[in-house]
Structures are given as C-alpha cells and as structure tokens.
KOLVOLUM-873697 format. One record per residue: residue number from 1; residue in three letters; x, y, z of N, C-alpha, C in turn. Coordinates in steps of 0.1 Angstrom, whole numbers, plus 5000, padded with zeros to 4 digits. Example, Ala and Ser with C-alpha at 12.3 -4.5 7.8 and 13.67 -1.06 7.14 Angstrom:
KOLVOLUM-873697
   k   r  nxx  nyy  nzz caxx cayy cazz  cxx  cyy  czz
   1 Ala 5132 4943 5078 5123 4955 5078 5132 4967 5078
   2 Ser 5128 4978 5071 5137 4989 5071 5129 5000 5079
end
This chain:
KOLVOLUM-873697
   k   r  nxx  nyy  nzz caxx cayy cazz  cxx  cyy  czz
   1 Met 6837 7638 8266 6847 7647 8262 6846 7659 8271
   2 Thr 6858 7663 8277 6858 7675 8286 6864 7687 8278
   3 Ala 6858 7698 8279 6862 7710 8271 6864 7722 8279
   4 Thr 6873 7731 8274 6876 7744 8280 6875 7755 8270
   5 Ala 6869 7766 8273 6868 7777 8264 6878 7788 8267
   6 Gly 6885 7792 8257 6894 7804 8259 6887 7816 8253
   7 Ile 6885 7826 8260 6878 7838 8255 6887 7850 8256
   8 Ile 6887 7858 8245 6895 7870 8244 6886 7881 8239
   9 Ile 6886 7892 8246 6878 7904 8242 6887 7914 8237
  10 Lys 6885 7919 8224 6893 7929 8218 6884 7941 8214
  11 Asn 6890 7953 8214 6882 7965 8210 6884 7966 8195
  12 His 6879 7977 8189 6879 7979 8174 6893 7981 8169
  13 Glu 6903 7984 8178 6917 7985 8174 6925 7973 8177
  14 Cys 6918 7962 8180 6925 7949 8183 6933 7949 8196
  15 Phe 6930 7958 8205 6937 7958 8218 6929 7948 8227
  16 Val 6936 7940 8235 6929 7931 8243 6923 7938 8255
  17 Met 6910 7937 8257 6903 7943 8268 6900 7934 8280
  18 Gly 6900 7921 8277 6898 7911 8287 6900 7897 8282
  19 Ala 6903 7888 8291 6905 7874 8286 6902 7865 8298
  20 Cys 6897 7853 8295 6894 7843 8305 6894 7829 8299
  21 Ile 6896 7819 8308 6895 7805 8304 6883 7800 8313
  22 Tyr 6874 7793 8306 6862 7788 8313 6860 7773 8310
  23 Pro 6860 7765 8321 6858 7751 8319 6844 7748 8315
  24 Leu 6842 7741 8304 6828 7737 8300 6824 7724 8305
  25 Gly 6833 7716 8311 6829 7703 8317 6827 7693 8306
  26 Arg 6820 7683 8309 6818 7672 8299 6808 7677 8288
  27 Thr 6811 7675 8276 6802 7678 8265 6801 7666 8256
  28 Gly 6790 7665 8250 6788 7653 8241 6795 7653 8228
  29 Asp 6797 7665 8222 6804 7666 8210 6810 7680 8208
  30 Ser 6817 7682 8197 6823 7694 8194 6814 7706 8192
  31 Thr 6802 7703 8185 6792 7713 8183 6786 7719 8196
  32 Thr 6784 7710 8205 6779 7714 8218 6789 7722 8226
  33 Ala 6802 7718 8225 6813 7726 8231 6814 7740 8225
  34 Glu 6813 7741 8212 6813 7754 8205 6801 7763 8209
  35 Ala 6790 7757 8210 6778 7765 8214 6779 7770 8228
  36 Lys 6784 7761 8238 6786 7766 8251 6797 7776 8252
  37 Ala 6807 7775 8244 6818 7785 8244 6813 7799 8239
  38 Cys 6804 7798 8229 6798 7810 8224 6789 7817 8235
  39 Leu 6781 7809 8242 6773 7815 8252 6782 7821 8263
  40 Gln 6792 7814 8267 6801 7820 8278 6808 7833 8273
  41 Ala 6811 7834 8260 6817 7846 8255 6808 7858 8256
  42 Val 6795 7855 8253 6785 7866 8254 6783 7870 8269
  43 Ile 6782 7860 8277 6780 7863 8292 6792 7871 8297
  44 Phe 6804 7867 8294 6816 7873 8298 6817 7888 8293
  45 Gly 6813 7890 8281 6813 7904 8275 6803 7912 8282
  46 Glu 6791 7907 8285 6781 7914 8292 6785 7917 8306
  47 Glu 6791 7908 8313 6796 7910 8327 6807 7921 8327
  48 Met 6814 7922 8317 6825 7933 8316 6819 7946 8312
  49 Gly 6806 7947 8309 6799 7959 8306 6799 7963 8292
  50 Phe 6802 7954 8283 6802 7957 8268 6787 7956 8264
  51 Arg 6783 7965 8255 6769 7965 8251 6768 7961 8236
  52 Asp 6779 7962 8229 6779 7959 8214 6790 7948 8212
  53 Leu 6787 7936 8209 6796 7925 8208 6796 7919 8194
  54 Val 6808 7915 8189 6809 7907 8177 6815 7894 8181
  55 Val 6808 7883 8180 6814 7870 8184 6819 7863 8172
  56 Glu 6832 7858 8173 6838 7850 8162 6840 7836 8167
  57 Gly 6838 7827 8158 6840 7813 8161 6843 7805 8148
  58 Asp 6846 7793 8149 6849 7785 8137 6840 7773 8134
  59 Ala 6829 7773 8142 6819 7762 8140 6808 7767 8132
  60 Leu 6808 7764 8119 6798 7769 8110 6784 7766 8114
  61 Ile 6781 7754 8119 6767 7751 8123 6762 7760 8135
  62 Val 6771 7764 8144 6767 7773 8155 6765 7787 8149
  63 Ile 6773 7791 8141 6771 7805 8135 6758 7805 8127
  64 Lys 6755 7795 8119 6742 7795 8112 6730 7795 8121
  65 Lys 6731 7788 8132 6720 7788 8142 6718 7801 8148
  66 Leu 6729 7808 8151 6728 7822 8157 6722 7832 8147
  67 Ile 6725 7830 8135 6720 7839 8125 6705 7837 8122
  68 Ser 6701 7824 8123 6687 7820 8119 6677 7826 8128
  69 Asp 6665 7829 8122 6654 7834 8130 6645 7823 8135
  70 Ser 6646 7811 8130 6637 7800 8133 6641 7794 8147
  71 Ala 6631 7789 8153 6633 7782 8166 6639 7769 8165
  72 Asp 6647 7764 8174 6653 7751 8174 6651 7744 8187
  73 Arg 6652 7731 8186 6649 7724 8199 6660 7725 8208
end
C-alpha cells in the first residue's frame, strides 16, 4: 500500500499557517500510515518554528499510543 499524508497547520483562530503533502511510500497497513503521517506533522510543525502543537487524527490506536506513558515495541 502506498500512502500520502496531507498536513495542514492552523492557528488558534483556524487560519491556515502552512500546508504540505508528504509521500509516505509503501506502508504495511493503515495504522502504520497514520503513525507516519502523525510523525511528519510534528516534524513539519517543528521545522516551521511552532513550539506548541495540537495534532489531530482519526486513528484511535495511534492517538492512544501517543497518550500512553508505556514503552512499545
């Protein structure tokens, strides 16, 4: 499966501050694609100079892993 991430950065007033499309390449499944997209969103926000980010996504398993304090393989 080949995936592409679309990333939009908005400020607190919902104005678009930046956007990009990032090819994720071949991914094994949708959960992996969502995790890679999340990582790219954080990297993109950091590269744009933002220090306080809120990441939104629709993959519940990825969101739960990000919130968890436990280590994962």
